[in-house]
C-alpha positions in Angstrom: -31.5 -31.6 -46.4 -34.6 -29.9 -47.9 -32.4 -29.0 -51.0 -31.6 -32.8 -51.6 -35.0 -33.7 -51.5 -36.0 -31.6 -54.0 -33.4 -32.7 -56.2 -34.9 -36.3 -55.8 -38.5 -35.1 -56.6 -37.3 -33.5 -59.9 -35.4 -36.4 -60.8 -38.4 -38.7 -60.5 -40.8 -36.3 -62.5 -37.9 -36.5 -65.4 -37.9 -40.1 -65.2 -41.5 -40.5 -65.3 -41.8 -38.0 -68.3 -38.9 -39.8 -70.2 -40.8 -43.2 -69.6 -43.9 -41.9 -71.0 -42.4 -40.6 -73.9 -40.7 -43.7 -75.1 -43.8 -45.7 -74.3 -45.6 -43.2 -76.6 -43.0 -43.5 -79.6 -43.2 -47.3 -78.9 -47.0 -47.7 -79.4 -47.0 -45.5 -82.4 -44.0 -47.6 -84.3 -46.2 -50.8 -83.0 -49.2 -49.4 -84.6 -47.5 -48.4 -87.6 -45.6 -51.4 -88.1 -49.1 -53.4 -87.3 -50.4 -54.5 -91.1 -53.6 -55.2 -89.2 -54.4 -51.8 -88.0 -56.5 -49.5 -89.2 -56.2 -46.0 -89.6 -53.6 -44.4 -86.9 -55.0 -41.5 -85.0 -52.8 -38.5 -84.7 -50.9 -38.0 -81.8 -48.9 -34.6 -82.9 -50.8 -32.3 -80.9 -50.8 -34.3 -77.4 -47.3 -34.9 -78.0 -46.6 -31.3 -78.5 -48.6 -30.6 -75.4 -46.9 -32.9 -73.6 -43.5 -31.5 -74.8 -44.8 -28.2 -73.6 -45.6 -29.6 -70.1 -42.1 -31.0 -69.6 -40.4 -28.2 -70.8 -42.6 -25.8 -68.5 -41.8 -28.3 -65.3 -38.1 -28.1 -66.5 -38.3 -24.6 -66.3 -39.9 -24.7 -62.7 -37.3 -27.0 -61.5 -35.1 -24.5 -62.5 -36.9 -22.3 -60.6 -37.2 -24.4 -57.6 -33.2 -25.1 -57.8 -32.6 -21.4 -57.6 -35.2 -21.1 -54.9 -33.4 -23.8 -53.1 -30.1 -22.1 -53.4 -31.2 -18.9 -52.0 -32.9 -20.8 -49.2 -29.4 -22.7 -48.6 -28.0 -19.2 -48.7 -30.2 -17.8 -46.3 -29.5 -20.8 -43.9 -26.0 -20.4 -44.2 -26.5 -16.9 -43.0 -28.8 -17.8 -40.2 -26.1 -20.2 -39.1 -23.4 -17.8 -39.2 -25.7 -14.9 -37.3 -26.0 -17.8 -34.6 -22.1 -18.4 -34.4 -21.8 -14.4 -34.2 -24.6 -14.5 -31.6 -22.8 -17.3 -29.4 -19.7 -15.4 -29.8 -21.5 -12.2 -28.5 -22.8 -13.9 -25.8 -19.5 -15.0 -24.1 -18.1 -11.4 -24.8 -20.9 -10.2 -23.1 -20.3 -12.8 -20.2 -16.9 -11.5 -20.1 -17.8 -7.6 -20.2 -20.2 -8.5 -17.2 -17.4 -10.3 -15.3 -15.4 -7.3 -16.1 -17.9 -5.1 -14.6 -18.4 -7.2 -11.4 -14.4 -6.9 -10.9 -14.6 -3.1 -11.6 -17.7 -2.7 -8.9 -15.5 -4.7 -6.2 -12.4 -2.6 -7.3 -14.6 0.7 -6.8 -15.7 -0.8 -3.3 -12.0 -1.6 -2.4 -11.1 2.2 -3.1 -13.9 3.5 -1.4 -12.6 1.9 1.7 -9.2 3.0 1.1 -10.5 6.5 0.8 -12.1 5.9 4.0 -8.9 4.9 5.8 -6.9 7.5 4.0 -9.5 10.3 5.5 -9.3 8.6 8.7 -5.4 8.5 8.8 -5.7 12.4 8.2 -8.1 13.4 10.4 -6.2 11.2 13.2 -3.0 13.3 11.9 -4.9 16.4 12.1 -5.3 16.0 15.9 -1.5 16.5 16.1 -1.0 20.5 17.4 -0.1 22.3 14.2 2.9 23.9 15.8 4.5 20.5 15.6 5.0 21.1 11.9 6.8 24.3 11.9 10.5 23.6 12.9 11.9 20.4 14.9 12.2 21.3 18.3 15.7 19.3 19.9 16.4 19.1 23.6 19.3 16.8 25.0 19.0 15.2 28.5 22.1 17.4 29.4 24.7 20.1 27.8 27.9 18.6 28.5 29.0 15.0 27.7 32.4 13.2 28.2 33.7 10.8 25.1 32.0 7.6 25.0 28.8 9.0 26.7 25.5 8.4 24.9 23.4 11.8 24.1 19.8 11.0 24.9 17.6 12.9 22.0 14.4 14.3 22.6 12.3 16.2 19.8 9.1 17.4 18.5 7.9 18.8 15.4 8.9 16.0 12.9 6.7 14.8 10.3 4.5 12.1 12.0 6.0 8.2 10.8 8.7 9.4 8.7 12.2 9.0 8.7 14.5 11.3 10.4 18.0 11.8 10.3 20.1 12.2 13.2 23.5 13.9 12.8 26.5 15.1 14.7 28.2 18.2 13.7 31.6 19.7 14.4 32.0 23.6 15.1 32.5 23.9 11.3 29.3 22.3 10.6 31.1 19.1 9.4 28.9 15.9 9.8 30.8 13.4 12.1 27.9 11.0 12.7 24.8 10.1 10.7 22.1 7.6 11.8 18.1 7.4 11.1 15.5 6.7 13.3 11.8 7.1 12.9 9.1 9.8 14.6 6.2 8.6 16.4 2.6 9.0 15.4 2.3 12.7 17.0 6.1 13.7 15.3 8.1 13.1 18.7 11.3 11.5 18.5 13.5 9.7 21.3 17.0 8.8 20.1 20.1 7.9 21.8 23.2 8.6 19.8 26.6 7.0 21.5 29.6 9.2 21.2 33.0 8.1 20.2 35.3 7.3 22.9 38.0 9.1 21.0 35.9 12.3 20.2 38.1 15.7 20.9 36.7 18.0 23.5 34.9 21.1 22.0 32.0 22.3 20.9 29.2 20.4 18.8 25.8 20.3 17.2 23.2 17.7 17.1 21.0 18.1 13.8 17.6 16.3 13.0 16.3 16.7 9.5 12.6 15.1 8.7 11.5 15.9 4.9 12.3 19.8 4.8 12.1 20.0 8.4 15.5 20.7 10.7 16.1 21.4 14.2 19.5 22.0 15.9 20.6 21.7 19.6 24.1 22.8 20.7 26.5 20.4 23.2 29.8 20.3 24.8 32.0 17.3 25.0 34.3 17.6 27.9 35.3 15.7 31.0 32.7 15.6 33.7 31.8 13.9 36.8 28.4 13.0 38.1 26.6 13.1 41.7 24.7 10.5 43.5 22.1 11.0 46.2 20.4 8.8 48.8 17.0 8.6 49.8 15.0 8.1 53.3 13.0 5.0 53.6 10.3 6.1 56.4 7.1 4.5 55.4 4.6 6.7 53.5 1.6 6.0 51.1 -0.6 8.3 49.4 -3.4 8.0 46.5 -2.9 10.2 43.3 -6.2 12.1 43.9 -9.2 11.9 46.7 -12.2 11.5 44.1 -12.7 8.8 41.7 -15.4 7.9 39.3 -16.2 3.9 38.7 -13.9 2.6 35.8 -10.7 4.7 36.9 -7.5 3.3 38.1 -6.7 4.0 42.0 -2.6 4.7 42.2 -1.1 4.1 45.6 2.6 5.3 45.7 5.0 6.0 48.5 8.3 4.8 50.4 9.1 1.5 52.2 11.9 -0.8 53.2 13.6 -1.5 49.9 12.8 -4.8 48.8 10.0 -5.5 51.2 6.4 -6.5 50.4 3.7 -3.7 50.6 -0.2 -4.8 50.5 -2.8 -3.1 49.9 -6.9 -3.8 50.9 -9.3 -1.6 49.3 -12.7 -1.8 50.9 -16.3 -0.6 50.3 -18.5 1.1 53.0 -20.5 -2.2 52.5 -17.6 -4.6 53.2 -16.6 -5.4 49.6 -12.9 -6.1 49.5 -10.5 -5.7 46.9 -6.4 -7.0 47.4 -3.3 -5.7 45.7 0.4 -5.4 46.4 4.1 -4.4 45.3 7.6 -5.1 45.9 9.4 -1.9 47.1 12.1 -1.0 44.8 15.9 -0.7 45.6 15.5 3.1 46.8 12.1 2.3 48.6 9.7 3.8 46.3 6.4 1.4 45.4 3.4 1.9 43.3 -0.1 0.0 43.7 -3.0 0.0 41.3 -6.2 -0.9 41.7 -8.7 -0.9 38.9 -12.2 -0.4 39.5 -15.4 -0.9 37.6 -18.3 1.5 37.0 -20.7 -0.9 38.7 -18.9 -0.3 41.9 -21.0 1.1 44.8 -20.0 4.9 45.2 -19.2 6.6 48.6 -16.4 6.4 51.0 -13.7 3.7 50.5 -10.5 2.8 52.4 -7.6 1.5 51.8 -5.4 -0.3 54.3 -1.5 -0.4 53.4 0.9 -2.2 55.1 4.7 -2.5 55.3 6.8 -4.8 57.8 4.1 -4.7 60.5 3.1 -0.7 59.7 -0.2 0.4 58.6 -1.6 3.2 56.8 -5.0 4.0 56.2 -6.3 6.2 53.4 -9.7 7.3 52.5 -11.0 8.1 48.9 -14.6 9.0 47.4 -15.8 6.9 45.0 -18.3 8.5 42.2 -21.0 6.9 39.9 -19.7 7.1 36.2 -20.6 9.8 34.2 -20.6 12.4 37.2 -19.6 16.1 36.6 -16.1 15.0 37.6 -15.2 12.8 34.8 -12.2 15.1 33.9 -10.4 15.3 36.7 -6.4 15.2 36.0 -4.9 11.6 36.7 -1.6 9.9 35.4 -0.6 6.0 35.9 2.0 4.2 34.3 1.1 0.6 32.9 4.1 -1.1 34.7 5.7 -0.5 38.2 9.0 -2.2 37.0 10.3 -2.0 33.4 13.4 -4.0 31.4 15.7 -1.9 29.1 14.0 -1.8 26.0 10.3 -1.5 27.4 8.1 0.9 26.3 6.7 3.1 29.2 3.1 4.0 28.8 1.5 6.3 31.0 -2.3 6.9 30.9 -4.8 9.2 32.3 -7.6 11.6 32.1 -7.2 15.4 31.6 -9.5 18.1 30.2 -10.5 17.5 26.7 -8.3 18.9 24.3 -5.4 20.0 26.3 -2.1 19.7 26.5 -0.6 17.1 28.5 3.5 17.0 29.1 5.7 14.2 30.8 9.4 14.8 32.0 11.0 11.0 32.1 13.9 11.7 34.9 16.6 8.8 35.2 18.5 8.1 38.6 21.2 10.3 37.2 18.9 13.2 36.5 18.7 12.8 32.8 15.5 14.0 31.6 13.3 12.9 28.7 10.2 14.8 27.5 7.3 14.4 25.7 3.8 15.6 25.3 0.3 14.8 23.6 -3.4 16.3 23.6 -6.4 14.8 25.3 -9.0 13.4 23.6 -12.5 14.4 23.4 -13.1 12.1 26.4 -10.6 13.4 28.1 -8.4 10.3 27.8 -4.7 10.3 26.9 -1.6 8.3 26.2 2.2 9.2 26.5 4.8 6.6 25.4 8.2 6.7 26.3 10.9 4.1 24.6 13.6 2.9 26.4 16.8 1.7 25.3 19.7 -0.8 26.4 21.6 2.2 26.9 19.2 3.6 29.6 20.6 3.5 33.3 19.1 0.8 35.6 17.5 1.9 39.0 14.7 4.4 40.4 13.1 6.4 37.6 10.3 8.6 37.6 8.1 10.9 35.5 6.2 13.9 36.2 2.7 14.6 34.4 1.4 18.0 34.1 -1.8 19.8 32.7 -3.4 22.9 33.5 -1.0 23.5 36.5 -1.4 20.3 38.1 1.3 17.7 38.4 1.6 14.1 39.2 4.8 12.0 40.0 4.9 8.4 39.4 8.1 6.3 40.5 8.6 3.1 38.9 12.1 0.9 38.3 14.3 0.1 35.0 16.4 -3.0 35.3 18.6 -5.0 32.9 16.6 -7.0 30.0 14.9 -10.2 31.1 16.1 -12.2 28.0 19.1 -12.0 25.3 17.6 -9.7 23.5 17.6 -5.9 24.4 14.4 -5.4 22.4 11.5 -7.7 24.1 8.4 -7.9 22.2 5.7 -5.5 23.5 2.3 -4.2 22.4 -0.5 -2.2 23.4 -3.4 -0.2 22.3 -3.7 3.7 22.2 -6.9 3.4 24.1 -9.2 0.8 25.7 -12.5 1.9 24.3 -13.3 3.4 20.8 -15.9 4.8 18.8 -16.9 3.4 15.5 -14.9 5.3 12.6 -12.0 5.9 15.0 -8.4 4.3 14.2 -7.0 2.1 16.5 -3.6 2.3 16.8 -1.1 -0.6 18.1 2.3 0.3 19.3 5.5 -1.3 20.6 8.9 -2.5 20.6 10.2 -5.8 18.7 13.3 -6.7 17.0 14.8 -4.0 14.8 13.9 -4.4 11.1 11.6 -7.5 11.6 8.3 -7.6 10.9 5.4 -7.4 13.1 1.9 -8.7 12.0 -1.3 -8.4 13.6 -4.8 -9.6 13.2 -7.9 -7.9 14.4 -11.1 -10.1 15.3 -14.5 -9.0 15.6 -17.1 -10.4 18.3 -18.4 -12.4 15.3 -15.1 -14.1 14.5 -14.4 -11.6 11.2 -10.8 -10.9 11.1 -8.6 -8.1 9.5 -5.0 -8.2 8.8 -2.2 -5.5 8.8 1.5 -5.6 9.5 4.5 -3.1 10.2 8.5 -3.1 9.9 10.1 -2.3 13.3 12.6 0.7 12.8 16.4 0.9 13.7 15.7 1.1 18.0 12.8 -1.3 17.7 9.8 0.8 17.8 6.3 0.1 15.5 3.4 1.5 14.9 0.4 0.0 13.1 -3.3 1.0 12.6 -6.7 -0.6 12.0 -9.5 1.5 10.3 -13.1 0.9 12.1 -16.3 1.9 10.0 -20.0 2.4 11.3 -20.8 -0.9 9.9 -18.7 -2.6 12.4 -20.8 -4.7 15.3 -20.0 -3.1 18.7 -18.5 -5.2 21.8 -15.2 -6.7 22.9 -12.8 -6.9 20.1 -9.1 -8.4 20.3 -6.0 -8.1 18.2 -3.3 -10.6 18.2 -0.1 -9.4 17.4 3.3 -11.5 16.5 6.8 -11.0 16.1 9.5 -13.9 16.0 7.3 -16.3 17.2 5.9 -14.1 20.4 2.5 -13.3 20.6 0.6 -10.7 22.4 -3.4 -10.3 22.7 -4.6 -7.1 23.1 -8.6 -6.7 24.0 -10.7 -3.4 23.5 -14.4 -2.3 23.2 -15.8 -0.9 20.2 -18.9 1.4 21.0 
């Protein structure tokens, strides 16, 4: 725009000078042609001066035009620079967004590293001896064709696939199947023998990564014995001194199929009621839950069955007393179905080993062990299958020379599926930074989803796939920034839902 304006001014000046020149020459011609005029003045010098001025102006116009062209070139250059700056601004915005994404990714990587560290710390709690050789035990040494070999092993790689093989006396593989080790490296598996297998010597071999274990067995014909029991009414508690918050477990024998009721009463008259139905062999288990707010002192328990009454006394201490690590053991239920998980919890001396031996009605045994946590609590889980014998079972739990025997029943599955959906946490109370472990049974190879919900409603999601025998394990990592209070987890599988609650301190 400035350039065009200058060109107009230059044109106007040129037109004015041309007009002045024409006018001057016309006047000279008229004067020369006028016969009445006197002597004409000489304008030559003025015309030369005017011509010089016109030439000077023309030179200045050319110079001005050159300056305008230069200014125009500079303006174009500035416009180009502005365009480049706009593009640079856009690029800087993109770079800023990418840096924000990298920062977010760095935060996610830090969270993942924290979770891996927690998992590594959790795994490191498993005794180091379990990572040497796989120790394999069988429920018996002699089997008949068609029997199920119940395998119990420790020392496998935690949460890793385990190959189970049946070898003949020459080391040839007759059968091969795959299962999974739990978070402690324990394996429970039922291997069914062929009904046409030949009598002889065989071996059960387990392989987990590069670790193996073997156990010999014999296939032959055999018979099993049965036993009968007495049904005299008895009752006893699992210990004499409890702390507020402990479970009080009462076991004994009563008339099979009859009701057993119990009333727990404090010295001030506070009463709690519970009951159970005696199993087919007469055994029963009744459990009372206590709270830390319960009054300390002597409590009485009246247990009644068919007009017979037994009275027991216990002493309840306030929570946090010196006897907080007394050895206890209890199952989560008194009656199970084939395919259920049997969950045994209790307290023991911190960092000591607790072993449990599960015994079937035919005296087949299954073993498992764990290490008590720093607060003395522990959890042992046995997975059952549809091949397990129904009837009266017991589990013998031992720690530092002390033993507890718990009786319960296993019945047929209460649904069309041999793998009923179950879910439970490994503890009822956690510290911030702990791993929350959820385990249970579901349909084999199906997906189990879990949503962890904080007291403020914040949610965290995870999932796992049930292995070939229906068992699954999943973990949630907690952090110091998590709010304390009551949390819960919603666990779902094939349209079924379980709600689990726990406390985060």
